[in-house]
C-alpha positions as a Markdown table, in Angstrom:
| # | Residue | x | y | z |
|---|---|---|---|---|
| 1 | Unk | 99.5 | 106.3 | 95.0 |
| 2 | Unk | 98.5 | 103.2 | 93.1 |
| 3 | Unk | 95.5 | 101.0 | 92.6 |
| 4 | Unk | 94.9 | 97.5 | 92.8 |
| 5 | Unk | 94.6 | 96.0 | 89.3 |
| 6 | Unk | 94.5 | 92.1 | 91.1 |
| 7 | Unk | 94.3 | 91.5 | 95.1 |
| 8 | Unk | 95.2 | 88.4 | 94.4 |
| 9 | Unk | 94.7 | 85.9 | 97.8 |
| 10 | Unk | 94.5 | 87.7 | 101.0 |
| 11 | Unk | 97.4 | 91.2 | 100.9 |
| 12 | Unk | 96.4 | 93.7 | 103.8 |
| 13 | Unk | 97.8 | 96.6 | 105.2 |
| 14 | Unk | 100.1 | 96.3 | 107.9 |
| 15 | Unk | 102.2 | 97.7 | 110.0 |
| 16 | Unk | 104.1 | 97.4 | 113.5 |
| 17 | Unk | 100.9 | 96.4 | 115.5 |
| 18 | Unk | 98.6 | 97.8 | 117.2 |
| 19 | Unk | 100.0 | 97.5 | 120.5 |
| 20 | Unk | 98.7 | 99.1 | 124.3 |
| 21 | Unk | 95.3 | 97.6 | 123.9 |
| 22 | Unk | 95.6 | 93.8 | 124.9 |
| 23 | Unk | 93.6 | 94.9 | 128.0 |
| 24 | Unk | 90.5 | 95.9 | 126.2 |
| 25 | Unk | 90.4 | 93.2 | 124.1 |
| 26 | Unk | 91.9 | 94.5 | 121.2 |
| 27 | Unk | 94.3 | 92.2 | 119.1 |
| 28 | Unk | 97.7 | 93.1 | 118.1 |
| 29 | Unk | 97.4 | 92.0 | 114.8 |
| 30 | Unk | 100.9 | 93.4 | 112.3 |
| 31 | Unk | 103.0 | 91.7 | 110.0 |
| 32 | Unk | 102.8 | 88.4 | 110.5 |
| 33 | Unk | 106.4 | 87.8 | 109.6 |
| 34 | Unk | 108.3 | 90.7 | 111.1 |
| 35 | Unk | 111.9 | 90.4 | 109.6 |
| 36 | Unk | 110.5 | 90.3 | 106.2 |
| 37 | Unk | 108.7 | 93.3 | 106.7 |
| 38 | Unk | 111.3 | 95.2 | 108.6 |
| 39 | Unk | 113.6 | 94.8 | 106.1 |
| 40 | Unk | 111.2 | 95.8 | 103.1 |
| 41 | Unk | 111.0 | 99.5 | 105.1 |
| 42 | Unk | 114.2 | 99.2 | 105.6 |
| 43 | Unk | 115.6 | 98.8 | 102.1 |
| 44 | Unk | 112.4 | 101.6 | 100.7 |
| 45 | Unk | 114.2 | 104.0 | 103.2 |
| 46 | Unk | 111.3 | 104.0 | 105.3 |
| 47 | Unk | 111.2 | 105.0 | 109.5 |
| 48 | Unk | 111.1 | 101.8 | 111.3 |
| 49 | Unk | 106.5 | 101.2 | 111.7 |
| 50 | Unk | 105.3 | 102.6 | 107.9 |
| 51 | Unk | 102.5 | 100.5 | 106.7 |
| 52 | Unk | 103.1 | 98.2 | 103.9 |
| 53 | Unk | 101.1 | 95.1 | 101.7 |
| 54 | Unk | 101.0 | 92.0 | 103.0 |
| 55 | Unk | 100.6 | 88.9 | 100.3 |
| 56 | Unk | 99.6 | 85.9 | 101.3 |
| 57 | Unk | 100.4 | 82.8 | 99.7 |
| 58 | Unk | 99.0 | 84.4 | 95.9 |
| 59 | Unk | 100.7 | 88.0 | 95.3 |
| 60 | Unk | 97.8 | 90.8 | 94.3 |
| 61 | Unk | 98.8 | 93.1 | 90.4 |
| 62 | Unk | 99.3 | 96.8 | 91.4 |
| 63 | Unk | 99.5 | 100.5 | 89.3 |
| 64 | Unk | 101.8 | 103.1 | 89.8 |
| 65 | Unk | 100.4 | 106.5 | 89.1 |
| 66 | Unk | 103.5 | 108.1 | 89.6 |
| 67 | Unk | 107.8 | 106.7 | 89.6 |
| 68 | Unk | 108.1 | 105.3 | 92.7 |
| 69 | Unk | 111.2 | 103.6 | 94.6 |
| 70 | Unk | 109.5 | 100.2 | 96.7 |
| 71 | Unk | 111.2 | 96.8 | 97.9 |
| 72 | Unk | 109.6 | 93.5 | 97.9 |
| 73 | Unk | 110.5 | 91.0 | 100.7 |
| 74 | Unk | 109.6 | 87.5 | 102.5 |
| 75 | Unk | 108.0 | 84.7 | 100.2 |
| 76 | Unk | 109.2 | 84.4 | 96.7 |
| 77 | Unk | 106.3 | 85.6 | 94.6 |
| 78 | Unk | 107.8 | 85.8 | 91.5 |
| 79 | Unk | 107.5 | 89.4 | 91.1 |
| 80 | Unk | 107.3 | 91.2 | 87.3 |
| 81 | Unk | 107.4 | 94.6 | 86.0 |
| 82 | Unk | 105.5 | 95.1 | 83.2 |
| 83 | Unk | 106.5 | 92.0 | 82.6 |
| 84 | Unk | 109.9 | 91.4 | 83.6 |
| 85 | Unk | 111.3 | 89.8 | 86.2 |
| 86 | Unk | 112.5 | 91.4 | 89.5 |
| 87 | Unk | 114.8 | 90.1 | 92.3 |
| 88 | Unk | 112.9 | 89.0 | 95.2 |
| 89 | Unk | 114.8 | 90.9 | 98.7 |
| 90 | Unk | 116.1 | 94.0 | 97.1 |
| 91 | Unk | 114.3 | 97.8 | 95.9 |
| 92 | Unk | 113.7 | 99.5 | 92.6 |
| 93 | Unk | 111.9 | 101.9 | 90.9 |
| 94 | Unk | 108.2 | 101.2 | 89.3 |
| 95 | Unk | 108.1 | 104.3 | 86.9 |
| 96 | Unk | 104.5 | 105.9 | 86.7 |
| 97 | Unk | 102.0 | 104.0 | 84.6 |
| 98 | Unk | 104.0 | 100.1 | 84.9 |
| 99 | Unk | 102.4 | 97.2 | 86.9 |
| 100 | Unk | 104.5 | 95.5 | 89.2 |
| 101 | Unk | 103.2 | 91.6 | 89.4 |
| 102 | Unk | 102.9 | 89.2 | 92.0 |
| 103 | Unk | 102.2 | 85.2 | 91.1 |
| 104 | Unk | 102.2 | 82.2 | 93.9 |
| 105 | Unk | 104.7 | 81.6 | 96.0 |
| 106 | Unk | 107.4 | 79.1 | 95.2 |
| 107 | Unk | 109.2 | 79.9 | 98.5 |
| 108 | Unk | 107.4 | 81.3 | 101.3 |
| 109 | Unk | 104.1 | 81.9 | 102.4 |
| 110 | Unk | 104.6 | 86.2 | 103.3 |
| 111 | Unk | 105.4 | 88.2 | 100.8 |
| 112 | Unk | 105.9 | 92.2 | 101.7 |
| 113 | Unk | 105.5 | 95.4 | 99.2 |
| 114 | Unk | 107.0 | 98.5 | 100.7 |
| 115 | Unk | 106.8 | 101.9 | 99.0 |
| 116 | Unk | 108.7 | 104.7 | 99.8 |
| 117 | Unk | 106.7 | 107.1 | 102.0 |
| 118 | Unk | 104.3 | 104.4 | 103.6 |
| 119 | Unk | 101.3 | 103.0 | 102.6 |
| 120 | Unk | 99.2 | 106.0 | 104.2 |
| 121 | Unk | 95.3 | 104.9 | 105.5 |
| 122 | Unk | 94.0 | 106.4 | 108.8 |
| 123 | Unk | 95.9 | 105.2 | 111.9 |
| 124 | Unk | 93.0 | 103.5 | 114.1 |
| 125 | Unk | 94.4 | 103.1 | 118.0 |
| 126 | Unk | 97.5 | 104.5 | 117.1 |
| 127 | Unk | 98.5 | 101.6 | 114.2 |
| 128 | Unk | 97.1 | 100.8 | 110.1 |
| 129 | Unk | 97.4 | 97.9 | 110.3 |
| 130 | Unk | 94.2 | 95.9 | 109.1 |
| 131 | Unk | 92.7 | 93.6 | 111.7 |
| 132 | Unk | 89.8 | 91.7 | 109.4 |
| 133 | Unk | 88.2 | 90.0 | 112.2 |
| 134 | Unk | 86.8 | 93.3 | 113.6 |
| 135 | Unk | 87.3 | 95.6 | 110.7 |
| 136 | Unk | 89.7 | 97.2 | 112.1 |
| 137 | Unk | 92.6 | 99.9 | 110.6 |
| 138 | Unk | 94.3 | 99.2 | 107.1 |
| 139 | Unk | 91.0 | 100.0 | 104.1 |
| 140 | Unk | 88.5 | 100.3 | 105.5 |
| 141 | Unk | 88.9 | 97.0 | 108.0 |
| 142 | Unk | 89.2 | 94.7 | 104.9 |
| 143 | Unk | 91.1 | 93.1 | 102.5 |
| 144 | Unk | 92.5 | 94.8 | 99.3 |
| 145 | Unk | 89.4 | 94.4 | 96.3 |
| 146 | Unk | 90.1 | 95.0 | 92.8 |
| 147 | Unk | 90.0 | 98.7 | 91.8 |
| 148 | Unk | 90.7 | 99.9 | 95.6 |
| 149 | Unk | 93.2 | 103.3 | 95.4 |
| 150 | Unk | 96.3 | 103.5 | 98.4 |
| 151 | Unk | 98.1 | 107.0 | 99.0 |
| 152 | Unk | 101.3 | 107.2 | 99.5 |
| 153 | Unk | 102.4 | 108.7 | 103.1 |
| 154 | Unk | 105.6 | 110.6 | 104.1 |
| 155 | Unk | 107.0 | 107.9 | 106.0 |
| 156 | Unk | 110.5 | 108.0 | 104.9 |
| 157 | Unk | 113.5 | 108.7 | 106.9 |
| 158 | Unk | 116.0 | 108.3 | 103.6 |
| 159 | Unk | 116.7 | 108.6 | 100.0 |
| 160 | Unk | 118.0 | 104.8 | 99.1 |
| 161 | Unk | 118.4 | 103.7 | 95.7 |
| 162 | Unk | 117.7 | 101.0 | 94.1 |
| 163 | Unk | 119.7 | 97.9 | 95.2 |
| 164 | Unk | 119.7 | 93.8 | 95.9 |
| 165 | Unk | 119.9 | 92.8 | 99.9 |
| 166 | Unk | 123.2 | 91.4 | 101.2 |
| 167 | Unk | 122.6 | 87.1 | 100.6 |
| 168 | Unk | 124.1 | 86.9 | 104.3 |
| 169 | Unk | 121.0 | 89.0 | 105.3 |
| 170 | Unk | 118.5 | 86.4 | 102.7 |
| 171 | Unk | 116.8 | 83.1 | 104.9 |
| 172 | Unk | 116.1 | 80.4 | 102.9 |
| 173 | Unk | 112.6 | 78.9 | 103.8 |
| 174 | Unk | 112.8 | 75.2 | 104.3 |
| 175 | Unk | 109.8 | 72.1 | 104.9 |
| 176 | Unk | 111.6 | 71.4 | 107.9 |
| 177 | Unk | 111.8 | 73.7 | 110.4 |
| 178 | Unk | 113.1 | 74.2 | 114.5 |
| 179 | Unk | 111.4 | 76.5 | 116.9 |
| 180 | Unk | 113.0 | 77.8 | 119.9 |
| 181 | Unk | 110.7 | 77.0 | 122.5 |
| 182 | Unk | 110.5 | 78.9 | 126.8 |
| 183 | Unk | 109.0 | 76.3 | 129.1 |
| 184 | Unk | 105.6 | 77.6 | 130.4 |
| 185 | Unk | 103.6 | 79.2 | 131.9 |
| 186 | Unk | 101.4 | 75.8 | 132.3 |
| 187 | Unk | 104.0 | 73.0 | 131.9 |
| 188 | Unk | 103.3 | 71.9 | 135.1 |
| 189 | Unk | 99.7 | 71.4 | 133.6 |
| 190 | Unk | 101.5 | 68.1 | 131.6 |
| 191 | Unk | 102.7 | 64.7 | 131.8 |
| 192 | Unk | 107.0 | 63.9 | 132.6 |
| 193 | Unk | 106.5 | 62.1 | 129.1 |
| 194 | Unk | 104.6 | 64.7 | 127.0 |
| 195 | Unk | 106.8 | 67.4 | 127.6 |
| 196 | Unk | 109.4 | 64.6 | 126.4 |
| 197 | Unk | 107.3 | 63.5 | 123.6 |
| 198 | Unk | 106.8 | 67.6 | 122.9 |
| 199 | Unk | 110.2 | 68.1 | 121.9 |
| 200 | Unk | 111.3 | 64.8 | 120.2 |
| 201 | Unk | 108.0 | 64.8 | 118.3 |
| 202 | Unk | 108.0 | 66.1 | 114.6 |
| 203 | Unk | 104.9 | 67.8 | 114.4 |
| 204 | Unk | 103.2 | 69.1 | 110.6 |
| 205 | Unk | 101.5 | 72.4 | 110.2 |
| 206 | Unk | 97.9 | 71.5 | 109.0 |
| 207 | Unk | 95.8 | 73.2 | 107.3 |
| 208 | Unk | 94.4 | 75.6 | 109.6 |
| 209 | Unk | 96.9 | 77.6 | 109.9 |
| 210 | Unk | 96.4 | 81.5 | 109.0 |
| 211 | Unk | 97.3 | 85.0 | 110.4 |
| 212 | Unk | 95.7 | 84.0 | 113.7 |
| 213 | Unk | 97.6 | 80.8 | 114.9 |
| 214 | Unk | 99.1 | 77.3 | 113.5 |
| 215 | Unk | 97.5 | 74.2 | 114.4 |
| 216 | Unk | 99.6 | 71.1 | 114.3 |
| 217 | Unk | 98.8 | 67.3 | 113.9 |
| 218 | Unk | 101.7 | 65.3 | 115.4 |
| 219 | Unk | 102.2 | 62.8 | 119.2 |
| 220 | Unk | 99.6 | 63.8 | 121.0 |
| 221 | Unk | 100.2 | 65.9 | 124.6 |
| 222 | Unk | 99.2 | 64.5 | 127.5 |
| 223 | Unk | 98.1 | 66.8 | 130.3 |
| 224 | Unk | 98.2 | 65.7 | 134.3 |
| 225 | Unk | 94.7 | 66.7 | 134.7 |
| 226 | Unk | 92.7 | 69.0 | 132.6 |
| 227 | Unk | 93.4 | 71.1 | 129.3 |
| 228 | Unk | 91.2 | 73.8 | 130.5 |
| 229 | Unk | 92.7 | 77.8 | 132.7 |
| 230 | Unk | 91.0 | 80.5 | 133.5 |
| 231 | Unk | 91.7 | 82.1 | 130.7 |
| 232 | Unk | 94.9 | 84.5 | 130.6 |
| 233 | Unk | 96.7 | 86.4 | 128.1 |
| 234 | Unk | 98.2 | 84.8 | 124.7 |
| 235 | Unk | 101.6 | 86.5 | 124.3 |
| 236 | Unk | 103.2 | 86.2 | 120.5 |
| 237 | Unk | 104.1 | 82.6 | 120.2 |
| 238 | Unk | 102.1 | 80.8 | 122.8 |
| 239 | Unk | 101.9 | 77.2 | 122.6 |
| 240 | Unk | 98.4 | 76.2 | 123.7 |
| 241 | Unk | 97.4 | 72.9 | 123.5 |
| 242 | Unk | 93.7 | 71.5 | 123.8 |
| 243 | Unk | 92.2 | 68.5 | 125.2 |
| 244 | Unk | 92.7 | 67.0 | 121.8 |
| 245 | Unk | 96.4 | 67.7 | 123.2 |
| 246 | Unk | 97.7 | 69.0 | 119.2 |
| 247 | Unk | 100.0 | 72.0 | 120.1 |
| 248 | Unk | 98.5 | 75.4 | 118.2 |
| 249 | Unk | 101.0 | 78.3 | 117.8 |
| 250 | Unk | 99.2 | 81.9 | 118.0 |
| 251 | Unk | 100.7 | 84.9 | 115.6 |
| 252 | Unk | 99.8 | 88.0 | 114.8 |
| 253 | Unk | 96.1 | 88.0 | 115.3 |
| 254 | Unk | 95.1 | 85.8 | 118.1 |
| 255 | Unk | 93.0 | 86.4 | 120.6 |
| 256 | Unk | 93.7 | 88.6 | 123.7 |
| 257 | Unk | 93.2 | 85.7 | 126.3 |
| 258 | Unk | 92.7 | 81.6 | 126.0 |
| 259 | Unk | 91.3 | 79.3 | 127.9 |
| 260 | Unk | 93.7 | 76.3 | 127.5 |
| 261 | Unk | 97.0 | 75.1 | 129.4 |
| 262 | Unk | 100.3 | 76.7 | 127.4 |
| 263 | Unk | 103.2 | 74.2 | 126.9 |
| 264 | Unk | 105.1 | 77.2 | 126.1 |
| 265 | Unk | 106.4 | 79.7 | 123.9 |
| 266 | Unk | 108.0 | 79.7 | 120.2 |
| 267 | Unk | 111.0 | 83.1 | 120.9 |
| 268 | Unk | 109.8 | 85.4 | 118.7 |
| 269 | Unk | 113.0 | 85.7 | 116.2 |
| 270 | Unk | 112.1 | 82.2 | 115.5 |
| 271 | Unk | 108.5 | 83.2 | 114.1 |
| 272 | Unk | 109.3 | 84.4 | 110.8 |
| 273 | Unk | 110.2 | 80.7 | 110.5 |
| 274 | Unk | 107.3 | 79.5 | 111.3 |
| 275 | Unk | 105.2 | 82.2 | 109.2 |
| 276 | Unk | 107.1 | 81.8 | 106.3 |
| 277 | Unk | 106.1 | 77.6 | 106.5 |
| 278 | Unk | 102.9 | 75.7 | 104.3 |
| 279 | Unk | 100.7 | 73.6 | 105.9 |
| 280 | Unk | 102.4 | 70.0 | 105.8 |
| 281 | Unk | 105.5 | 71.3 | 106.5 |
| 282 | Unk | 107.3 | 69.5 | 109.0 |
| 283 | Unk | 107.9 | 71.6 | 113.2 |
| 284 | Unk | 110.6 | 69.9 | 115.8 |
| 285 | Unk | 110.9 | 72.0 | 118.9 |
| 286 | Unk | 113.9 | 73.0 | 120.9 |
| 287 | Unk | 113.8 | 74.2 | 124.6 |
| 288 | Unk | 115.5 | 77.0 | 125.8 |
| 289 | Unk | 116.7 | 78.6 | 128.5 |
| 290 | Unk | 116.1 | 82.7 | 129.5 |
| 291 | Unk | 119.7 | 83.8 | 128.4 |
| 292 | Unk | 119.9 | 82.1 | 124.7 |
| 293 | Unk | 116.2 | 83.6 | 124.0 |
| 294 | Unk | 118.1 | 87.2 | 125.2 |
| 295 | Unk | 120.6 | 86.1 | 123.1 |
| 296 | Unk | 118.4 | 85.4 | 120.0 |
| 297 | Unk | 116.8 | 88.8 | 120.1 |
| 298 | Unk | 119.7 | 91.1 | 120.8 |
| 299 | Unk | 121.3 | 89.2 | 117.6 |
| 300 | Unk | 117.8 | 90.2 | 115.7 |
| 301 | Unk | 118.1 | 93.9 | 116.7 |
| 302 | Unk | 122.1 | 92.9 | 115.5 |
| 303 | Unk | 121.0 | 92.3 | 112.0 |
| 304 | Unk | 118.6 | 94.7 | 111.6 |
| 305 | Unk | 121.8 | 97.1 | 112.8 |
| 306 | Unk | 124.3 | 96.2 | 110.2 |
| 307 | Unk | 121.5 | 96.1 | 107.2 |
| 308 | Unk | 120.8 | 99.5 | 108.2 |
| 309 | Unk | 124.7 | 99.6 | 107.9 |
| 310 | Unk | 125.5 | 97.9 | 105.0 |
| 311 | Unk | 122.5 | 100.5 | 102.8 |
| 312 | Unk | 124.7 | 103.4 | 104.1 |
| 313 | Unk | 126.4 | 103.2 | 101.2 |
| 314 | Unk | 123.6 | 104.0 | 98.9 |
| 315 | Unk | 121.3 | 106.5 | 101.3 |
| 316 | Unk | 121.2 | 110.7 | 99.5 |
| 317 | Unk | 121.0 | 113.6 | 101.6 |
| 318 | Unk | 120.1 | 117.0 | 101.6 |
| 319 | Unk | 123.7 | 117.6 | 100.1 |
| 320 | Unk | 123.6 | 115.3 | 98.0 |
| 321 | Unk | 123.3 | 115.3 | 94.3 |
| 322 | Unk | 120.5 | 113.2 | 93.7 |
| 323 | Unk | 121.1 | 110.1 | 91.9 |
| 324 | Unk | 118.6 | 109.3 | 88.9 |
| 325 | Unk | 117.4 | 105.4 | 89.1 |
| 326 | Unk | 116.7 | 103.8 | 85.8 |
| 327 | Unk | 115.3 | 100.5 | 85.0 |
| 328 | Unk | 117.1 | 98.9 | 82.5 |
| 329 | Unk | 115.5 | 94.8 | 81.0 |
| 330 | Unk | 118.4 | 92.6 | 79.7 |
| 331 | Unk | 117.0 | 88.9 | 78.4 |
| 332 | Unk | 113.5 | 89.7 | 80.4 |
| 333 | Unk | 115.2 | 90.4 | 83.4 |
| 334 | Unk | 115.4 | 94.0 | 84.7 |
| 335 | Unk | 118.2 | 95.4 | 86.3 |
| 336 | Unk | 118.0 | 99.1 | 88.2 |
| 337 | Unk | 120.5 | 101.2 | 87.2 |
| 338 | Unk | 121.4 | 104.2 | 89.2 |
| 339 | Unk | 123.1 | 107.5 | 87.3 |
| 340 | Unk | 124.9 | 110.2 | 90.2 |
| 341 | Unk | 127.4 | 112.9 | 89.3 |
| 342 | Unk | 130.4 | 113.3 | 90.7 |
| 343 | Unk | 131.9 | 116.7 | 90.8 |
């Protein structure tokens, strides 16, 4: 188990999300940056879908009761283990009694802490994800608080070793992002000029940006007549445009239905770039067709397989001699050292 010494700005337990219940009005929730979340679980040797800690802008501080392999991915929140810097996008051992602390994000917005075995909180509708607006899931349906204690589960599938993710798999977070979009389903409710404006204009992420969705500011998108529709389903990445003409991109905590016309949807592989953007960052949209969207999804899946394959050399099985892991501090930096007996 581990204890929350400082929860940070807004930290919650998240997994892949609460799928299968939108027809009953229950939002999906889950990790807002699924790439960083999934890679953290891969580095920690966890099963897909194991629950992790998601941190927002300012990370927390955690004290571990026993020695535990952990992984950190996503926004760079300047992690330090007992005061010594540890690299982002890496897995390392936290000794018993040690404290892992995060600061303000120097790049990106959302960071993930995966603990080998996963965070063990009760499943609600087949998910451990926190949906704070309805106080569902996670730890009592809320953000983490000081002195909370979290148990570690048994959702690991491999005994991985301490390591740093290869640079080719680490995304960069910039202030200018391009998002690929599929038009529809109500693009016919917008003028031709409005659609051209949408794809040629530059938008800025407003201060109204959270797990539910990101509101943008920029060139106005005009409707042929009205902005309202009979409420229908909201997919992840859906782009609603209310009467004021400013787009809203729906994210993890989106409501299940909405009554504003949708000009299109950001494809899911690009949502990691949007999630890691901050208010003030600039967004442009690129129109694509179905085939390119499918190819992008396939590319994302292949990246996960490549990462898993790259980690296989650092996985021990039941027949292998267990490696001993140590954290060695040199000039203020922490290095994970593996000692393995070779016969």
